[in-house]
N, C-alpha and C positions, 0 to 999 in steps of 0.2 A: 504493499500497500503504500503509492506515493506519498501523499498525505502527513503517513506517519513517520515513515523512513525516507528521507531525503536523498539518502545512498543508494544507488539505485546497485551497483556493484561497486568491488573492489580489486584492485591486480596493483601488485608487486610490480615493483620499478627496478629495472636493470642497476642491480649493485658492483657487477663488473668491472666499473669504469673508478668506482670511486677513491682508490688509490692513487691512481696514473694523475690528480697535478701534485699530489705530494712526491711522486718520487720523480716527478719531470723538476720539482722545485728543487731537491735533491740533487740532480744531473746538470741542474745551470751551474749551482753551487761550487759542483766540484770540476764544474770545466772553466769555471771562472777563477779558479785558487788552485788549476791545472793537477788535482789529484784524479786518480783513476776508479773508477767505481770497484773495480775488484779488492779494493781495500775500503770501500765501506762499506760497513754492516748494516742489514738488513733484518730485523728480526722481530717476529711474527706470533702470538699465541693466540690460540683462538679454540672454541667450542665445538665438538662434535657432536652436540644435540640438534643444531639446527641449520636446515641447508642454508637458510640465510648468510650465516655467520660462517659457513664453512665455504660457502661458494664468492663470498666476499675476498674473505682470507686468500682464498686460495687463489684467485685472480691476482691479488698480490703479490705476491708468492711466485707466483707464473710471470709475469709482469717483470718485477726484480729481477728477476732469476735471464731472463729474457736480455736485460740490460746491464746483464754482470757483474750485478751487488752480490755481496758476500750475505746470501739469504740463509738464515735457519728459524725452522720451525717447529713447534709445539702444538700439539692437536691435545687438548683435554676434552675429560668429561666432568663439566659442570654438577650432573647431579651426583655421581662419586663421590663416595666419604672415603679419605686419605684418613682423615678423625673420625671415629664413630660417632655417628649423630650431628656431624658438619656437613652440612654439602660442601664442594670441593670447592664452588662457586661463594661461599661465605666464609671458607678459609683462610686468613690471613695468610696463617705460616705457610701452607702450601701456595697459593698465590705469590708469594715473595720468592718461594724456593724454585716454582719455575721461573719467575724473571732472573734469579741471583743461575740459572742453567745458561739461559740466551745472553745475558748480558754480563760477562766476568768484567768486572774491575780493569784486568789485568788489556781489554782492550782497549782502555781509554774513553773519552768525554762525549765520544760521535757514535757510542752505542744506543 
């Protein structure tokens, strides 16, 4: 009933290009400083329970890889429980651990 519900249908907007402007800006910066994409880390942590997050992050990973960036990704289950009774998505220690796995202090400030 259009009178009660003005939303006739919904569509999923393609999210495959969300990361492209950020990667392009990083590429411009590296070009301006004479640095190679091979030395620039790009790190991605993404949920395995949502096709939206999976496809969006997978596109970012693929685009960064094609551009020659140093790409590492971790997929995780947000509903899993590394700590009993606490979903991974709410477990700060677990999430910080994922970040630590990807972003080593040894890699410097650009990670």
